[in-house]
Backbone as a printed PyTorch tensor [residue, N CA C, xyz], in Angstrom:
tensor([[[ 25.5020,  -5.0780, -29.6960],
         [ 25.2150,  -5.7410, -28.2510],
         [ 23.8380,  -5.1910, -27.5680]],

        [[ 23.6810,  -6.1190, -26.7720],
         [ 22.2140,  -6.2560, -26.2170],
         [ 22.3060,  -5.6850, -24.7470]],

        [[ 21.4420,  -5.3340, -24.2010],
         [ 21.9650,  -4.6140, -22.5180],
         [ 20.8850,  -5.3940, -21.9210]],

        [[ 21.0390,  -6.6570, -21.4930],
         [ 19.9980,  -7.2860, -20.4460],
         [ 19.8310,  -6.5800, -19.0750]],

        [[ 18.6230,  -6.2200, -18.4310],
         [ 18.3300,  -5.5490, -17.5620],
         [ 17.9040,  -6.6490, -16.4760]],

        [[ 18.1220,  -6.5550, -15.2970],
         [ 17.9820,  -7.2840, -14.7340],
         [ 16.8050,  -6.9100, -13.1960]],

        [[ 15.5370,  -6.6520, -13.7170],
         [ 14.7290,  -6.2860, -13.1460],
         [ 13.8530,  -6.8060, -12.3170]],

        [[ 13.6950,  -6.5870, -10.5930],
         [ 13.4760,  -7.9650,  -9.9710],
         [ 11.4910,  -8.0400, -10.0490]],

        [[ 10.9380,  -8.9310,  -9.8980],
         [  9.6270,  -8.7150, -10.6210],
         [  8.4500,  -9.3370,  -8.7610]],

        [[  7.8820,  -8.3970,  -8.3960],
         [  7.1110,  -8.3450,  -7.3820],
         [  6.2820,  -9.9690,  -7.1880]],

        [[  6.3220, -10.3230,  -6.0250],
         [  5.7040, -11.3370,  -5.9850],
         [  4.3570, -11.3260,  -4.8000]],

        [[  3.3160, -11.6940,  -4.9690],
         [  2.2230, -11.4000,  -4.2110],
         [  1.8360, -12.9220,  -3.3770]],

        [[  2.0280, -12.7790,  -2.2230],
         [  1.3800, -13.6400,  -1.2410],
         [  0.3640, -13.3590,  -0.0420]],

        [[ -0.3470, -14.0200,   0.2100],
         [ -1.1060, -14.4180,   1.2260],
         [ -0.2050, -13.5080,   2.4900]],

        [[ -0.9600, -12.6520,   3.2380],
         [ -0.4590, -12.1010,   4.4170],
         [ -0.2660, -12.8830,   5.8540]],

        [[  0.6170, -13.2880,   6.3310],
         [  0.6160, -14.1000,   7.4070],
         [  0.8460, -13.5280,   8.7660]],

        [[  0.3990, -13.7760,  10.2110],
         [  0.7480, -13.0560,  11.3200],
         [  1.9860, -12.0540,  11.4840]],

        [[  2.8440, -13.6840,  11.2240],
         [  4.2640, -13.0370,  11.5910],
         [  4.6950, -11.8760,  10.5570]],

        [[  3.7190, -11.5860,   9.3610],
         [  4.4940, -10.2220,   8.4620],
         [  3.6720,  -9.3900,   9.2670]],

        [[  2.4790,  -8.9700,  10.1500],
         [  2.2590,  -7.9040,  10.4920],
         [  3.2850,  -6.7630,  11.3430]],

        [[  4.3690,  -7.4090,  12.1050],
         [  5.1780,  -6.2390,  12.5520],
         [  5.7810,  -5.3860,  11.3670]],

        [[  6.3080,  -6.5180,   9.9930],
         [  6.8610,  -5.5330,   8.8150],
         [  5.3510,  -4.6420,   8.3480]],

        [[  4.4340,  -5.0000,   8.3310],
         [  3.5150,  -4.2540,   7.4200],
         [  3.0150,  -2.9250,   8.0160]],

        [[  3.0680,  -3.1330,   9.6870],
         [  3.0820,  -1.7970,  10.6990],
         [  3.6850,  -1.0750,  10.3150]],

        [[  5.2690,  -1.2670,  10.0990],
         [  6.5290,  -0.6200,   9.7450],
         [  6.1600,   0.4970,   8.7450]],

        [[  5.4100,  -0.3450,   7.2460],
         [  5.3620,   0.2090,   5.9380],
         [  4.1590,   1.5300,   6.4380]],

        [[  2.8550,   0.7320,   7.0870],
         [  1.8070,   1.6510,   7.7430],
         [  1.9960,   2.9650,   8.4290]],

        [[  3.3020,   3.1880,   9.4150],
         [  3.5100,   4.1890,  10.1620],
         [  4.2540,   5.1860,   9.3430]],

        [[  4.8680,   4.3090,   8.0150],
         [  5.5680,   5.3110,   7.2440],
         [  4.8400,   5.9810,   6.3750]],

        [[  3.9210,   5.4340,   5.7730],
         [  3.1570,   6.3830,   4.6900],
         [  2.0810,   6.8170,   5.1780]],

        [[  1.3980,   6.5040,   6.3770],
         [  0.3260,   7.1270,   6.8670],
         [  0.3940,   7.7430,   8.2690]],

        [[ -0.2730,   8.8610,   8.2350],
         [ -0.3200,   9.9960,   9.6340],
         [ -0.9900,   8.8920,  10.5370]],

        [[ -2.0990,   8.6680,  10.3680],
         [ -3.3920,   7.9960,  11.1340],
         [ -3.4550,   6.3160,  10.5350]],

        [[ -2.5310,   5.3490,  11.1060],
         [ -2.9740,   4.5620,  10.2570],
         [ -3.4830,   2.8100,  10.8520]],

        [[ -3.3940,   2.2210,  10.7360],
         [ -4.3080,   1.1860,  11.7060],
         [ -3.2240,   0.3900,  12.4540]],

        [[ -3.4530,  -0.3660,  13.2690],
         [ -2.8480,  -0.7950,  14.5740],
         [ -3.0250,  -2.1330,  14.3800]],

        [[ -1.7140,  -2.8810,  14.7180],
         [ -1.3060,  -4.1770,  14.6240],
         [ -2.1800,  -4.7780,  14.9370]],

        [[ -3.1340,  -4.7130,  15.9230],
         [ -4.1670,  -5.3390,  16.2030],
         [ -5.5800,  -5.2580,  15.1390]],

        [[ -5.6460,  -4.3210,  14.6360],
         [ -6.4440,  -4.7460,  13.3400],
         [ -6.1860,  -5.3790,  11.8750]],

        [[ -4.6750,  -5.5230,  11.9670],
         [ -4.5030,  -6.6770,  11.0290],
         [ -4.5370,  -7.6940,  11.3520]],

        [[ -4.7940,  -8.0840,  12.4840],
         [ -4.2240,  -9.2620,  13.2030],
         [ -6.1300,  -9.7650,  13.7740]],

        [[ -6.6440,  -8.8690,  13.5340],
         [ -8.2570,  -9.1300,  13.4210],
         [ -8.8170,  -9.5840,  11.9940]],

        [[ -8.0690,  -8.4060,  10.9290],
         [ -8.7030,  -8.9210,   9.3110],
         [ -7.7410, -10.1110,   8.9150]],

        [[ -7.1340, -10.6400,   9.6790],
         [ -6.3220, -11.9960,   9.4020],
         [ -7.5000, -13.2990,  10.2550]],

        [[ -8.0910, -12.6860,  11.2300],
         [ -7.9850, -13.5720,  12.0060],
         [-10.2120, -14.1940,  11.7100]],

        [[-10.6210, -13.0880,  10.7480],
         [-11.7690, -12.9720,  10.2630],
         [-11.7830, -13.0360,   8.9880]],

        [[-10.4700, -13.8220,   8.1000],
         [-10.1380, -14.2180,   7.1150],
         [-10.6990, -13.1160,   6.2580]],

        [[-10.5030, -12.0970,   6.2630],
         [-10.3030, -11.2320,   5.0360],
         [ -9.2860, -11.5170,   4.3590]],

        [[ -9.2990, -11.1520,   2.5690],
         [ -8.4890, -11.5590,   1.9250],
         [ -7.3510, -10.6120,   2.4200]],

        [[ -6.1400, -10.8130,   2.3850],
         [ -4.7780,  -9.9530,   3.1480],
         [ -4.0290, -10.5640,   2.4160]],

        [[ -3.2650,  -9.4920,   1.6600],
         [ -2.1560, -10.0930,   0.7990],
         [ -0.9080,  -9.3740,   1.2000]],

        [[  0.2940,  -9.7210,   0.9860],
         [  1.6730,  -8.5480,   0.8390],
         [  2.5470,  -8.6660,  -0.4100]],

        [[  3.1790,  -7.7110,  -0.7240],
         [  4.0840,  -7.5680,  -1.7900],
         [  5.2020,  -7.6910,  -1.3470]],

        [[  6.3140,  -8.7990,  -2.2030],
         [  7.4590,  -8.4950,  -1.7740],
         [  8.4430,  -8.4040,  -2.9890]],

        [[  9.2080,  -7.6850,  -2.6720],
         [ 10.3020,  -7.0480,  -4.0070],
         [ 12.0360,  -8.1690,  -3.6900]],

        [[ 12.4470,  -9.2360,  -4.1880],
         [ 13.6150,  -9.4960,  -3.7950],
         [ 13.8030, -10.0280,  -2.0960]],

        [[ 12.2810, -10.6450,  -2.0610],
         [ 12.3080, -11.4560,  -0.7230],
         [ 12.4800, -10.5090,   0.3760]],

        [[ 11.7450,  -9.1020,  -0.0730],
         [ 11.8360,  -8.1990,   0.7170],
         [ 10.1030,  -7.2570,   0.8930]],

        [[  9.4850,  -7.6100,   2.0550],
         [  8.1060,  -6.8430,   2.1520],
         [  8.1040,  -5.5650,   1.2930]],

        [[  7.4330,  -4.8130,   0.3520],
         [  7.3570,  -3.8060,   0.2000],
         [  5.8320,  -3.2300,   0.2010]],

        [[  4.7210,  -4.2760,   0.6260],
         [  3.6250,  -3.3120,   0.7610],
         [  2.9400,  -4.3300,   1.1270]],

        [[  1.3920,  -4.2350,   1.0530],
         [  0.6900,  -4.9990,   1.7170],
         [ -0.9290,  -4.8440,   1.2310]],

        [[ -2.2460,  -5.4660,   1.0500],
         [ -3.3470,  -5.1860,   0.6740],
         [ -4.6410,  -5.9400,   1.7590]],

        [[ -5.5640,  -5.4240,   1.8930],
         [ -6.6000,  -6.0180,   2.5510],
         [ -7.9600,  -5.5490,   2.0850]],

        [[ -8.4870,  -6.6620,   1.8510],
         [-10.3420,  -6.6040,   1.0150],
         [-11.1730,  -7.4340,   1.5540]],

        [[-12.0540,  -6.8720,   1.8520],
         [-13.6310,  -7.6880,   2.5490],
         [-14.2270,  -8.3630,   1.3580]],

        [[-14.3240,  -9.1470,   0.9020],
         [-15.4520,  -9.4320,   0.1070],
         [-17.1030, -10.0270,   0.1050]],

        [[-17.9900,  -9.6840,  -0.4560],
         [-19.2580, -10.4730,   0.0060],
         [-20.0780,  -9.6640,  -0.8910]],

        [[-21.2450, -10.6850,  -0.8510],
         [-22.5880, -10.1920,  -1.4310],
         [-22.6110,  -9.4000,  -3.2110]],

        [[-21.5710,  -9.7580,  -3.8730],
         [-20.5790,  -9.3950,  -4.7940],
         [-20.1360,  -8.1170,  -4.8740]],

        [[-19.9880,  -7.4850,  -4.0190],
         [-19.0850,  -6.4270,  -3.5710],
         [-17.5200,  -6.9370,  -3.2230]],

        [[-16.3370,  -5.9540,  -3.4210],
         [-15.5680,  -6.0870,  -2.6950],
         [-14.9120,  -4.6260,  -2.1240]],

        [[-14.4060,  -4.5060,  -1.0320],
         [-14.0130,  -2.9590,  -0.3750],
         [-12.6500,  -3.1390,  -0.1460]],

        [[-11.8000,  -2.6970,  -0.8810],
         [-10.1950,  -2.6570,  -0.6760],
         [ -9.9780,  -1.8180,   0.5830]],

        [[ -9.8230,  -2.1710,   1.8880],
         [ -9.7480,  -1.8010,   2.9850],
         [ -8.7430,  -0.9670,   3.1770]],

        [[ -7.0720,  -1.5070,   2.7560],
         [ -6.1210,  -0.9130,   3.0360],
         [ -5.2050,  -1.4070,   1.8710]],

        [[ -4.5220,  -0.5250,   1.3500],
         [ -3.4340,  -1.1230,   0.5360],
         [ -1.9950,  -0.0180,   1.0420]],

        [[ -0.9400,  -0.4640,   0.6130],
         [  0.3540,   0.8300,   0.6370],
         [  1.2270,  -0.2350,   0.1950]],

        [[  1.9980,   0.6760,  -0.0720],
         [  3.4700,   0.5790,  -0.7540],
         [  4.2870,   1.4170,  -0.3990]],

        [[  5.6300,   0.7890,   0.5680],
         [  6.5800,   1.6090,   0.8990],
         [  6.9780,   3.0840,   0.6820]],

        [[  7.4150,   3.9530,   0.9460],
         [  7.6880,   4.8400,   0.2970],
         [  8.5190,   5.1250,  -1.2960]],

        [[  9.8580,   4.2830,  -0.6220],
         [ 10.6860,   4.1400,  -1.4330],
         [ 10.3700,   3.3720,  -2.3220]],

        [[  9.5190,   2.3570,  -2.5400],
         [  9.1990,   1.6980,  -4.0250],
         [  7.8870,   2.6240,  -4.1400]],

        [[  7.4130,   3.5700,  -3.4970],
         [  6.3120,   3.9940,  -4.7100],
         [  6.7190,   4.9030,  -6.0360]],

        [[  6.2160,   4.4810,  -6.9600],
         [  6.4600,   5.4470,  -8.4250],
         [  6.8870,   4.7840,  -9.2260]],

        [[  6.8210,   3.5890,  -8.8370],
         [  7.9400,   2.3560,  -9.8670],
         [  7.0100,   1.1320, -10.2070]],

        [[  5.6260,   1.6350, -10.0070],
         [  4.5220,   0.5960, -10.8200],
         [  4.1310,  -0.8010, -10.3810]],

        [[  4.6220,  -0.3750,  -9.3270],
         [  4.5070,  -1.8690,  -7.7820],
         [  2.9120,  -1.7960,  -7.2790]],

        [[  2.1560,  -0.3990,  -7.0400],
         [  0.8920,  -0.0370,  -6.5080],
         [  0.3660,  -0.1300,  -7.5970]],

        [[  0.3100,   0.0420,  -9.1680],
         [ -0.7390,  -0.5110, -10.0570],
         [ -0.6840,  -1.8850,  -9.8650]],

        [[  0.3930,  -2.7310, -10.3810],
         [  0.7540,  -4.3660, -10.5920],
         [ -0.2270,  -5.0750,  -8.9730]],

        [[  0.0650,  -3.9660,  -8.2790],
         [ -0.6920,  -4.6120,  -6.7850],
         [ -2.0540,  -4.6030,  -6.7360]],

        [[ -2.7180,  -3.3760,  -7.2940],
         [ -4.1480,  -2.9700,  -7.4100],
         [ -4.5380,  -4.1180,  -8.6510]],

        [[ -4.2930,  -4.3480,  -9.3560],
         [ -4.6760,  -5.4290, -10.5550],
         [ -4.7920,  -6.6340,  -9.6920]],

        [[ -3.4410,  -6.7120,  -9.3630],
         [ -3.7760,  -8.2760,  -8.6370],
         [ -4.9820,  -8.2550,  -7.2250]],

        [[ -5.0960,  -7.2410,  -6.6730],
         [ -6.1440,  -7.2070,  -5.9810],
         [ -7.4020,  -7.7000,  -6.6390]],

        [[ -7.7790,  -6.6190,  -7.9340],
         [ -9.0670,  -6.6330,  -8.2160],
         [ -9.0390,  -7.9230,  -8.8580]],

        [[ -8.2210,  -9.0420,  -9.7970],
         [ -7.8780, -10.0930,  -9.9990],
         [ -8.9140, -11.1320,  -8.6940]],

        [[ -8.1210, -10.7680,  -7.7580],
         [ -8.3760, -11.4940,  -6.0790],
         [ -9.9080, -11.0440,  -6.2760]],

        [[-10.6460,  -9.9950,  -5.8760],
         [-11.7000,  -9.8230,  -5.3810],
         [-12.9170, -10.3020,  -6.2920]],

        [[-12.4750, -10.9860,  -7.9170],
         [-13.0140, -11.1080,  -8.7240],
         [-13.3420, -12.6420,  -8.7390]],

        [[-12.2790, -13.3490,  -8.1460],
         [-12.3640, -15.0310,  -7.5380],
         [-12.9760, -15.0730,  -6.2150]],

        [[-13.1190, -13.9790,  -5.5970],
         [-14.1400, -14.2580,  -4.5960],
         [-15.5800, -13.9040,  -4.9310]],

        [[-16.0440, -13.5170,  -6.3530],
         [-16.8300, -13.3330,  -6.7330],
         [-17.6820, -12.1330,  -6.4050]],

        [[-16.7980, -10.8620,  -6.4650],
         [-17.1680,  -9.8690,  -6.8550],
         [-17.1600,  -8.9790,  -8.2450]],

        [[-18.5050,  -8.1520,  -8.3870],
         [-18.3960,  -7.7450,  -9.7510],
         [-18.1650,  -5.8860,  -9.3490]],

        [[-18.1910,  -5.8740,  -8.0710],
         [-17.6120,  -4.3620,  -8.3120],
         [-16.7440,  -4.1490,  -7.1840]],

        [[-15.9060,  -2.9340,  -7.1870],
         [-14.5810,  -2.8540,  -5.9120],
         [-14.8220,  -1.6660,  -5.5560]],

        [[-14.8310,  -1.1010,  -4.6000],
         [-14.7530,  -0.0260,  -3.9300],
         [-13.8630,  -0.0500,  -2.5990]],

        [[-13.7680,   1.2670,  -2.9270],
         [-12.5730,   1.6790,  -1.9530],
         [-12.4930,   3.7220,  -1.2240]],

        [[-12.0360,   3.4100,  -0.1600],
         [-12.2220,   4.9930,   0.0050],
         [-10.7120,   5.4980,  -0.1180]],

        [[-10.6050,   7.2300,  -0.3130],
         [ -9.0010,   7.8200,  -0.6230],
         [ -9.5230,   9.2380,  -0.2500]],

        [[ -7.8730,   9.6820,   0.7900],
         [ -8.4350,  11.1290,   1.0030],
         [ -8.1890,  11.8180,  -0.1720]],

        [[ -8.9020,  12.7600,  -0.3900],
         [ -8.8240,  13.8290,  -1.2720],
         [ -7.6180,  14.7450,  -1.5370]],

        [[ -6.6630,  14.5790,  -0.4400],
         [ -5.6870,  15.1680,  -0.5900],
         [ -4.1410,  14.1360,  -0.6850]],

        [[ -5.0650,  13.0680,  -1.0850],
         [ -4.0810,  11.9430,  -1.5700],
         [ -3.9170,  11.6950,  -3.1290]],

        [[ -3.4380,  12.9410,  -3.7080],
         [ -3.6000,  12.9770,  -5.3780],
         [ -3.1300,  11.7400,  -5.9180]],

        [[ -1.7120,  11.5010,  -5.6650],
         [ -0.9600,  10.2180,  -6.7040],
         [ -2.0200,   9.0400,  -6.5690]],

        [[ -2.6450,   8.7080,  -5.3980],
         [ -3.5090,   7.1860,  -4.9580],
         [ -5.0350,   7.8360,  -6.0940]],

        [[ -5.0720,   9.2690,  -5.9290],
         [ -6.4050,   9.1430,  -6.5450],
         [ -6.1780,   9.1580,  -8.0690]],

        [[ -5.0860,   9.5200,  -8.5920],
         [ -4.8280,   9.6600, -10.0840],
         [ -4.6270,   8.2270, -10.1670]],

        [[ -3.8440,   7.3610,  -9.7750],
         [ -3.7750,   5.8980,  -9.8140],
         [ -5.0900,   5.1870, -10.0890]],

        [[ -6.1070,   5.2330,  -8.8750],
         [ -7.6230,   4.7420,  -8.7260],
         [ -8.3460,   4.8740,  -9.8220]],

        [[ -8.3100,   6.3350, -10.6620],
         [ -8.5240,   6.8650, -11.7040],
         [ -8.3620,   6.0950, -13.0500]],

        [[ -6.5010,   6.0110, -13.1720],
         [ -6.4110,   5.3200, -14.4110],
         [ -6.5140,   3.9060, -14.6220]],

        [[ -6.6670,   3.1120, -13.5170],
         [ -7.4610,   2.1370, -13.7010],
         [ -9.0130,   1.3270, -13.3860]],

        [[ -9.5250,   2.9890, -13.5370],
         [-11.2130,   2.6710, -13.7720],
         [-11.7880,   2.9380, -12.6330]],

        [[-11.1770,   3.3510, -11.4880],
         [-12.5870,   3.3110, -10.6060],
         [-13.0780,   4.7720, -10.7010]],

        [[-14.2810,   5.0730, -10.5470],
         [-14.7450,   6.4050, -10.7800],
         [-15.1030,   7.1780,  -8.9610]],

        [[-15.5960,   8.4330,  -9.2060],
         [-16.1240,   8.8370,  -7.6780],
         [-17.4280,   8.3360,  -8.0740]],

        [[-17.9810,   7.6280,  -6.5500],
         [-19.4080,   7.6720,  -6.5450],
         [-20.3030,   8.2050,  -4.9940]],

        [[-19.1260,   9.2020,  -4.5350],
         [-20.0670,   9.2610,  -3.5160],
         [-18.6470,  10.2720,  -2.1810]],

        [[-19.0370,  10.9470,  -1.2250],
         [-18.1850,  11.1160,  -0.1050],
         [-18.8320,  10.6460,   1.0500]],

        [[-17.5920,  10.2630,   1.6400],
         [-18.1180,   9.9200,   3.2020],
         [-17.6980,  11.2960,   4.4830]],

        [[-18.1860,  12.2700,   4.8480],
         [-17.6940,  13.8600,   5.1260],
         [-17.2760,  12.8630,   6.9250]],

        [[-16.2360,  13.7660,   6.7310],
         [-15.3800,  13.9030,   8.3270],
         [-14.8350,  12.5060,   8.4570]],

        [[-14.4750,  11.0620,   7.6140],
         [-13.6460,  10.0730,   7.6470],
         [-12.6440,   9.4040,   8.0920]],

        [[-11.6220,  10.2380,   8.0420],
         [-10.5840,  10.2470,   8.0270],
         [ -9.6610,  11.1110,   9.2980]],

        [[ -9.2200,  10.4460,  10.5130],
         [ -8.8550,  11.3610,  10.8570],
         [ -7.6670,  12.1940,  10.2950]],

        [[ -7.2460,  13.7760,  10.7670],
         [ -6.1160,  14.6300,  10.2170],
         [ -5.6140,  14.8140,  11.1700]],

        [[ -4.4290,  15.5900,  10.7580],
         [ -3.7240,  16.5080,  12.0140],
         [ -4.7440,  17.4060,  12.4320]],

        [[ -5.6500,  18.4160,  12.2360],
         [ -6.3930,  19.2090,  12.6840],
         [ -7.8380,  18.8070,  12.6450]],

        [[ -8.2020,  18.0880,  12.7810],
         [ -9.8620,  17.4330,  12.6990],
         [-10.1880,  16.4410,  11.8720]],

        [[-10.7410,  16.1600,  10.6480],
         [-11.1190,  15.2650,  10.1240],
         [-11.4920,  15.7400,   8.9640]],

        [[-10.8120,  14.5770,   7.8470],
         [-10.7230,  14.8440,   6.3220],
         [-11.7640,  13.8020,   5.9150]],

        [[-12.5980,  14.1150,   5.0020],
         [-13.3380,  13.5140,   3.5430],
         [-12.8450,  12.4130,   3.4800]],

        [[-13.8500,  11.8140,   2.9560],
         [-13.0690,  10.3090,   1.8890],
         [-13.9620,  10.1690,   0.7570]],

        [[-13.3320,  10.3530,  -0.6890],
         [-13.9890,   9.9970,  -1.5620],
         [-14.2490,   8.4270,  -1.6700]],

        [[-15.0780,   8.3310,  -1.6530],
         [-15.6840,   6.8650,  -2.3140],
         [-15.8380,   6.7790,  -3.9650]],

        [[-14.9720,   5.3380,  -4.0060],
         [-14.6260,   5.3750,  -5.3890],
         [-15.0510,   3.7700,  -5.8260]],

        [[-15.5450,   3.8770,  -6.9980],
         [-15.7860,   2.5000,  -7.3980],
         [-15.4000,   1.9980,  -8.6270]],

        [[-15.4250,   0.7650,  -9.2620],
         [-14.9640,  -0.0120, -10.2980],
         [-15.8560,  -1.3880, -10.6690]],

        [[-16.2510,  -1.0550, -11.9310],
         [-16.8500,  -2.8010, -12.0560],
         [-15.8610,  -3.4610, -12.2950]],

        [[-16.3440,  -5.0160, -11.7730],
         [-15.0130,  -5.7210, -12.3510],
         [-15.0890,  -6.7020, -13.4370]],

        [[-16.3590,  -6.5640, -14.4350],
         [-16.5710,  -7.2590, -15.3410],
         [-15.8800,  -7.4850, -16.4140]],

        [[-14.9600,  -6.7580, -16.8400],
         [-13.9450,  -7.0040, -17.5810],
         [-12.4010,  -7.5720, -17.1070]],

        [[-12.2910,  -8.1530, -15.7660],
         [-11.8120,  -9.2430, -15.4370],
         [-11.7080, -10.7600, -15.4350]],

        [[-11.0520, -11.5430, -15.8520],
         [-11.2170, -12.5130, -16.2530],
         [-11.2870, -13.6310, -14.6820]],

        [[-12.1270, -14.2550, -14.8660],
         [-12.1230, -15.4840, -13.4800],
         [-11.3360, -16.3840, -13.9300]]])
């Protein structure tokens, strides 16, 4: 007898202005010093590549990319806390990298807090490597925290 598992498949779609309230709820859940609603609306207004992840028609994550001059910068990415550790972040990162490549980027960059070990492990496992440090980049509970700058070539991602 075979067992059939009913696993929901994440859906990636463009972010809409009407999604921002749900995006902010996740942002406030996973980041201590997150973006404001206005920042997300500005990203949509200037046509950054803004995406959401839905699972069973429920928004569980989002990502924002800026792409220009052959480079993509992953400005923000998050998966709701209760959905982390299930592969959704990895799948979403692969989607965002494919999207960056379709925007003409041959390299992707991002910043990550050195204290965000789970994110650093994920980025490392999908081919990112440290290329620098932005000192005192992030606001923190007691002052500022550095950002690790990571990069990944996109030449292995098909157009």
